[in-house]
N, C-alpha and C positions, 0 to 999 in steps of 0.2 A: 522411488523418480519413475516420472510416466512421459511419454512425450504423445503428444496429439496433435499428427499434422489435417489442418482442413484446407479446403479447394478454392478455398476466397477468403480474407478477413469479413468480408461478409459473413462470413458461412460464422466466421468465429465468435464474430461477436452475439452473433444471435445464442448459438452453441453456448459458448458460458456464462453470458445473461441466465438463458435458463437452466443452466447448471450451479449457478450460485444461489435461484433465487430458489429452488428446490433444498438446499440445504440450509437457506434462513428457513423458510419454510417448518422443514424435520425440525431444526431446534424449535421453533416460536408451539411446538407442537406440548412441551412439557416448561419449554420458560420464554425467558428474556433472547436476544440476540444479538453478536456483536458482529457488524463488517468494518472494514478496512482497505479502504483502496488507494491507490495512485493518485498525484496529481498530474501534470500534463494533459495534452489531445489525444492521443491514442485510446485510452477507454470510456474516451466522449459514449459511444452510438452500445457500451454496455449499459454507462448512466440508465441513455435516453430511456432505453427496452428494461433495467430496473424498476424505473420511475413511474411505468406503466403497471407494475407487476400489484396485482390485489393481496396486499400481505398487510399482515398485524403491523402495521410500521411503530407505531408509536411503542411497540418492545422493542425495536432495532436500535442501539445507538450503531452510527456511522460517525469512525472517526478517520483521517487519510496514516497515510504509513508517515510521511515528514510532509513539514512545508516551509519553505523559503520565508524566512523573519522577515515581511514584509505584511505591510498592513490591506485593505479586500478594496480599497481602494485601488491599488496596483494590479497593471492584468498580468504578472505572475505570481497572483497569490493564488495558489491551491483552490484556499474557501471559497476565495468570490466562484473558481471552474466550480466546483460540490453545489456546491448553491445554484447556480445556474443551468446542471447537466441534470443532477441526480433527486436532491433535495428540492424537485416541484412533483405535479402530480399526487399520487398514491402517495409517493414515497417524503413529501413535503411534510410528514408525521414523524415523522424519524427524528429521532433525537439527535442531535448532533455534539462527539462533542470535542471543541476545540485543541488545538495544538497552535494557537496563537494569541499573544495577548499582548496589549500597547505597552511593551516595554521598550529599552532605550536595546539592548537586548535578551537572547535567549533567557542564559541563565538564568537571570534574575525571577524570570517566568515558570522555570525547570519544575520547582517541586506542587504550585501547583497546577499548575496544566498534568501532573504526574498525580496526582490524588482525584482527578477528574477521571482517567484513566484506568485504575487501577481495578474501580468494581465491577467496570466492561470486560473485564481480561477471566479466560483465554480470548481468545480471538476465533468465533465463529469462522465466518469466511471471511479469507486475506487474498486480496487480489495484491502481486504485486507488476511493477514494469522492472526493466533490467534496460542498462545503457548497454550501447557498441563500446563502452570501458566494465563492463561486467559489472557498476553499482547498480544498483540495487535500495528500495527507498534512497536516505541521501549515507549510505554507507557508500562511501568514494574511496577508491583506490588510495589512497596516501592524504586519506584526512586526518587532519591534525588530532583526533581521539580514536581512529578508528580499532585499535586493539581493544580498547577500554570498551568501546560500544558490540562489540563480537562476545567478548569474557561469557563464561555462563553467570558470571557474580556482573553483570552489567544491570543497571537501575535499569527501569523503566523505559524511562526516554532521558534523552542526550543532545547538546547541542556538540553541531560538528562544522567546519571549516575546512572546506578543501581549495585548490586553486579550478577546479571543473566543479563549482557546485554556484559559485555568484557569490548568491550574498548568503550568510549565515544560515544554515539550515538549523532544525529540529527534528530528530526524527525517530521511533521506536528504535528498540535495540534488535539483537538477532535474539535473545534468550526470547521477546515477547513473540516476536516472529514467526520461532521455532514453534514457540507451544501452539497456533494454528488449533484447531480440526481441522482447517479444511485450508491447504497453503496451494493458489495457482500462479503464478505465473503467463503474464502475456509479453509477445515478441511477433512481430512482425518484416518480414524482408530477409533478404539473402546477410548481410553486416549481421546483423542480429542473433540470426539461426548459425554463424560462426562464430560469433563473441559465446554463446552458448556451449558448441564448442569446447574452445578454450575453455571455460569455467571446469569443463567438467575435469580438467589435468592439471587444474591448478588450484594453492590453496584460499581461503579467504581472503588473508590479509594482501591477497594478487587481485582476489575476484572473490569481492565481495560477497556476490550472489552465489557462488557454493557453499555458505553458512547454511541456507535452505532451503537447496538442490535437492539430497536427497528425499526431500519429507514433501516435496514440488510435485505438480503435476502441470508439465509446460506446455501450455497451447499458442502454432506458432502457425502464420502464415505470411507467404509471399507478396 
């Protein structure tokens, strides 16, 4: 684990985008690559920068860490954000690996979605966010199946529900996240820095991000 502090958020976004592009470029020398990213607006500038990188995008699989169980017509859809901010420009040629299907519940689509993910593992470059509650992906403290999702024998993909999550969520599980070749956690602001410091002292059942912290590089700017 390491922590990199940047002088500004702009420097963080630009620097981390370059780091991830370099990891993907190196992997593409010998084969395909997989990029997994969070939703939300914070990583948007990283998406913008990556979309301008002239990589061999047809051999890059892109997937979300997690998704809210809502259709792309919802403003809360992470898939929608990904298509608007990352899968444009050069990166429009990347392969999107879906984490949503139009079924009433995520459980109905888990097996089919997992089948699409497995061929693209392990993840080459994993970009994660972290909430002030120390959740990452959709591994929320107090989630109904958190213990199963953190277990070493967890399936690739699980549906979780938590009060803080709003809609039902579908998420990559801790073993998949931990097996990524490069793990980056993006945090900004003093509240997230304080949450990171707390997570270092807690177990994953209380601070789910702690499951990946020992393997990750944390990138922070005020």
